[in-house]
N, C-alpha and C positions, 0 to 999 in steps of 0.2 A: 778250473778252481774258482770257487765263489765263496768268499769269506762271510757273506751275509747269511749263509745257511746255518751257521753255528749260533746266530743271535737269538732265535727263539728258545734256545737252551740256556745261553749265557745270561740274557737279560733277567729272567725271573729268578735264577739261582743267586745271582749277585745281589739283586735288590732284596731278596729274602734274607740273605746273610747280613746285609746292612740293618734290616729290621730287628734281627736277633740281638744285635749290639745295642740298639736303642729300644729296648723292650717296652718301656713305659710311655713312649711317645706315640700314642695311638693315632693321632692326626697324621704324623709322618708315615705310619704304616698304611693308612688309608690312601694317602696321596701316592706313595710309591707303588702300591698294588694296582691302582688305576693306571698310572704311568706305564707300568710293566705290560699290562694287557693291551693297552692302546699301541704301545711301541711294537709289540710282537705282531699284532694285527697289521700294522703298517708295513713291517718287514715282509710278512707273508704275502701281502698284496703286491709289493714290489717284485718279489720273487715269482709270483704268478705271471706277472707281465713279462718277465725275462724268460720264463719257461715257454710261454706262448710264442715268443719270437725266436728264441735261440735253442729251445729244447731243454732236456733235463739238466739241472745244475748239480755239480758234485763238489765235494771238498774232501781231500785226502789229508787227514790230520798228521802233522809232523813231516809232511812232504813224502811219506812212504806211499808208493804207488799201490793201487789195488791189484791183487787181493791181499797184499802183505801187511798193509797198514789198516787203520780204522777209517772206514769210508762213511761220510755223511752224504745222503742223496736226497735232493729236493725235486721230486716230480710233481705233477699237477695234483695227484691224489693227496700227497702229503700236505701240500700248501693249502688246498681247499679245506682240509680237516683242521689245520692249524688256524686258519682264518676264522672258521666257525667256532673253534675252541675259544679263541680270543673274545669273540662277541658274546658267547654264552657266559664265559668267565666274568666279563665286565658286568653283565646283568646280575649274576649271582653275588658279585661283590657289592653292587649298589643296594641289593636287597639286604645283604648282611649288615650294612652300616646301620640299619634301623631295626634289626631283628636278632642279631647274634648275641648281643649282651656284652657288657663291659668285662665280665669275668673271663669269658672265652677270648676276647680281644687281648687281654693282658697275658693270656697263656698261649701266645704265639699263633693265634688263628691265621693271621695274614701271611706270616712266613711259611707256615705249613701249606697254606693254599697255593702259594707260588711254587713251593717245592713239588707239590702234586702236579701243577701245570708243567714244570720242568720235565718230570717223568713222562707225561703224556706227549709233549712236543718231541722229546728225545725218541720215544717209541715210533713216532711218525717219520722221523728223519734218519734214523740209523740205517746203515747199509749192510750190517752183518748181524747174524742171529744171536751171538753172545751179547753184544751190546743192546739188543732188543731185550734180553733177559735183565741186564743191568738197569735199563730205563724202566722196565716193569717194576723192579724192586724199589727204585726211587719213588715211583708213583705209589706203590703199595705201602711203603713205610710211612709216607705222609698220610695216606688214607687210614692207616691203623690208628694214628693219634687223633685224626679228625673225627673218626667214628666214635671214639671214647671220650672226646673233649667235652667236659661238663660233668662227667662221672655219675650220671643217673643210673639207676639199676638196670633199666632195659638196655641202655647203651653198653654197659659193661658186659651184660650177658651176650648181646649180639656181637660185640667186638671180639669176644673169645672165639665164637663160631666162625666169624669172618676171617680172623687171623689164622686159625687152624686150617681152614680150607685152602687159603692162599699159600700157606707154608707147604702143604702137600702138593699143590699144583706147581709151586716153584721147584720143589724137589724133582718132580716128574719132568719139568722143563729141562733141568740140568742133565737128567738121565738121557732124555731125547737128544740133546745137543751132543753129549758124549758119544752116543751111538752113531750119530750122523757124521761127526768128525772122524771117528774111527773108520767109517766106511768110505768117505770121499776126501778127507784130508784138508778141508777148508770150511770156513764159516761165513765167508762173504756171500751175500745173496746172489749176486750176479755170477760169481764163480761156482757156487753150488748149482745154479741152473745149468751151467755149461757142463760140469762134471757129471751130474745126474743124467743129462741128455746123452752123454757119451757112454756111460756104463749101463744105462737103462734103469727103469723103475721096476725092479723085480719084486718078488713077494716080500723079501726082508725090508727093502726100501719102502714099500707100501705100508708095512707094519710100523716103521718109524714115523711115516706120515700120519698114520692113525693115532700114534702116541702124541704127536704134536697137536693133532686135532682135539684130543681129549684135554690136553693142557689149556689150549686156547678156549675150548668150550667152557671149562671151569671159570676162566677169566671173564668170558663174554656172557655167561648165563645161558648158554645154549644147551638145553636139556638138563644139564647138571646145575640147575639154578636154585636148588633147595635152600641155599644159604642167602639168596638175594632178598626175598620179601621181608624178612625180619631185619636184615642188616640195613636196608635202605629206608626202613620205617623208623629206625632208632634215632639218628642224629637230627639236629634242627633243619628247617626247610632249605636254607641256603646251602648247607653241606649235602643234604640228600639230593638237591637239584643238580649239583655239580657231579655227584656220583652217578646219578641216572643218565645225565647227558654225556659223560665222558668215559667212565671206567669200563663199562661194558663195550663201548665203541672201540677202545684200544684192542680188546680181544677180537672184535669183528675185523678191525683193520689187519691184525696179524693173520687171521684166516684168509682174508682176501689177498694179502701179499704173498704168503707162503704157497697157497694153492693155485695161484696164477703164474707165479714166477719160478717156483722150485718143484713142487709136486703136482704137475699138471699133465703128466704123461699117462696116467691110468684113471681117467675121470669116471669110467664105468664102475669103479670101486670107491675111490676117495670122494668124488663129488656126489655120487648116489648116497653115500653114507651121510654126507653133510645135509643132503635133502631130507633123508629120513629123520635125522635129528631135528632139523628145522620144522618139519611137520609135527613131530611130537611136542616140540617146544611151543608152537603156536596153539595146539589143541589144549595142552595142560595150562598154559598161561591164560588163555581165554576162559577156560572153566573156572580158574581161580578168580579172574576179574569179575565174572558174572556172579559167582557164589557168595562173595563177601559183601557185607554191608558196612564196611569200614573204609573211609576215604584213603587212608594210607595203603591198605592192602590192595584196593582196586588200582591205585596208581602203580604200585610196584609190580603187580602181575601184568599190567599193560607194558611195562618195560620189557618183560619176558616175551610177550607177543611180538613186539617190534624187532627184537633180536632174531626171532625165528623167521620173520618176513624178509628181513634184509638178506639173511643167509639162504633163503629160498632162491633169491635172484642169483646169488653166487653159485649155488648148486646147479643151476641151469647151464652155467658155463657158456652162455651165449652173449653176444654183444648187447642185445637189447635187454637181457636179464641183468647183466652187470651194470648197464646204464641205470636201470630202475633201482638196483641195489644202492648205487651211489647217490642218486637223487633222494632216495628214502633215508639213507644214512644221514645226509645233511639235514633233512627235514626232522628226523628223529632226535638229533642232538638239540635242535631248537625247541621242538614241541615238548620233549620230556622235561627239559629244564622249566619250561613255561607251566606245565601241568603240575609239577611238584611245587613250584612257587605259589600257584593258585591254591592247591590243596593245603599247603602250609599256612597260607593266609586265612583260609576258612577256619582251621584249627586255632590259629592265633586269635581270631575274633570271637569264637564261640567256646573255646576251651575243651572241645570234644572232637573226636573223629568219627563218632557213630552217626550214621545217616538218619536213624530214627529219632535222634535228639536235636536235629537242626531243621529249620524250614524258614521260608520267606525272606532270606537274606537280600534278595534283589530289591526289596522295598527300601532297604536302608542303603544299599550299595549297588545302584543300577549299573554303573560303569564296570564295576568289578564282575557283576553277574554276566553281562554280555561278553566280556573278555573270556570268561570261562566257557561260555557257549561257543564262541569262535574256536577256542582251543580244543573243545570236545569234538567239533566237526572236523578240524584239521587232523586230530589224532586218529579219527576214523577213516580218513582218506576221502572226505566228501569234497567234490569240486566246488569252487575253483581254488581251494586252499592247498597248502604245500604237500600234503600227503598223497594227493590224488595222482599226480603224474608218475611218481615213483611206483605206486601200487599198480598202475596200469601197465607200466613197462615190465615189472616183475612178473605179473600174470602172463603177459605176452611171451616173456622169455621162458617161463616154465612150460607153457603150452608148446612153444616152438621146440623145446628140447624133448618133448614127449612125456613130460612129467605133469600130466593133466591132473592127477590126484593131488600134487603139491600146490598147483595153482588154485584148484578148487578149495583146498583147505585154507589157503590164504584168503580167499573171498568169504568163506563161511565165518572164519574167525574175525574178519573185519566187521561183520555184522554183530558178532558177539561183543567186540570192543565198543562199537557204537551203543549197544544196549547198556553196557556196564557204565560208560561215562555219562550217558544221558540219564541213567538212574541216579547218579550223583547230582547232576544238574537239577533234575526235577525234585529230588528230596531236599536239597540244600537251599535252592533259590526260589522255588515255587511255593505256593500256599501262603498261609498266614503265619505271623510271628508275634509272640508277646515280648520279644527282645527289643530293647531300645538302645540307642547309641550309647547312653550312659551306663547301661548294664553290660555292654560288651567287655570281654576280657582284655582286648587290645584295640589298636587303631590301625587304619590303613595308611597312616601318614608316612610318606616316603617309600611305601611298598608298591604302589601302583605304577611308578615310573618304569622300573625294570620289567614288570609284567607287561606294561603297554608296549615297550620296545620289542619284546619277543612276540607279542600278538601281531604287531605291525609286520614283523619279519615273516611270520608264517603266512600272512596275507600276501605280502610282496613276493615271496618266493613262489607262491601259487600262481599269481597273476603275471609275474615277470619271469617265468621259467626260461624264456628265450634269452634273458640277460646272462644266464650262467651256462647255457647249453654248450657253448663253445669250449668252456673250461672242462665241463664234465666229459665231453666227447674226447678231448685230449687225454684226460685221465683214464678213460675206459680203453682207448687205443693202446696206451702203455700197458694196461693190465692184460689185454687180450693178445698182445704181441710182445713177448718177453725180450725179443732181440733189441727193441728200442732201449730198454733199461740196461741190458748187458752192454750194448755198444757205448752208452753214456758213461758207464762205470769202468769198463775194462778196455774200451777202445776196440781195435780189431783183435779178436782173440783166436 
């Protein structure tokens, strides 16, 4: 029993509630939001060290032993993702201080932000599938308000589509949970794994697994991503960045957890289906990224490509492929936040997202321009930046599993991603400009610090991969060997 595990959920929700009480004290909101993200990051790091030496940490709420009570489980995968979530959240908050606007700040932006983080952290930590649903809903309710906050026409239009899609997926989630409980009589992840291993993953069980995959695909933007490009283009950059960095990743995490711990007995059907969806997602996302000449659309379709690539590693169901998926997942959380903040800053400066209306920005903002260049290379997986190592391992994993077509699609779409993002760089930063600093619509004051932090991280993660490989290896070992997770939660079963 380790009480620290509950803190990544308790800290942001309590501080968010305090902010609601002191609605008009914006400075207090800013301080508490920063304190929350730093505190959660510190707790996750401490727990990572404990997991490294003592194994998976658990907390049974109310003292009820698993599988009868509510289990919170902190393994290395959960803690790595919570640590990266904290870092990305901190950078998005720093960016929001100078860009979100007083009106949104007064209408509970910071409490909603922390409630969103509460749902994300809870999803990573919960040990049973019903509480995964609850944490998804906490995250989604906060995101519903954030996507509409400000009330512009495009926000309202896209928020309706976003909410409707997520209500449908939440309904399907409940249906899938009901069927699963009716079949095996438990909802605890570890106990589900034991029960399904004993009764076997027959045709009906595989059908329920596919239903869960459809639900999480809607959440992650895997193939069923038609809601994503518009929804992620509508809100301000700080909100769009946190959406791109975190919301789809919770869906990816759920697929990784469920299909390595619970539904792993029939990979020739379930994991092959994940691979087919991943391939289609990469192809369609890359076509969208190449086709559009709008900064926001290029960025949002690149989110889709990243989802497909990560899940290609999961589909391989090999140790090396899963290692690549985790490396790339960490990289993607950082670089998607970075690229959305960069794109938002371009629009903030020029007042447009159309590539043919912008040029020569690097003459006025050289630091900003070269940070975009680094982010573009990292997004494309160019060595020695952070995307390279994950992409190599994913390709090796898919080839090792015999999915040569999937690895090949990953490599081809990577070239398309490079083309799409360099198209933005060449159009926006190269060439001549008639724009002067005085004529710009906004300023970069205060915006380059969070962008610089994320740029440094993507370089450091690429050059210093050996610094985190030990933690990634522990996380992958747990994913590939369900007995480790089961033993930690249930003891000798």
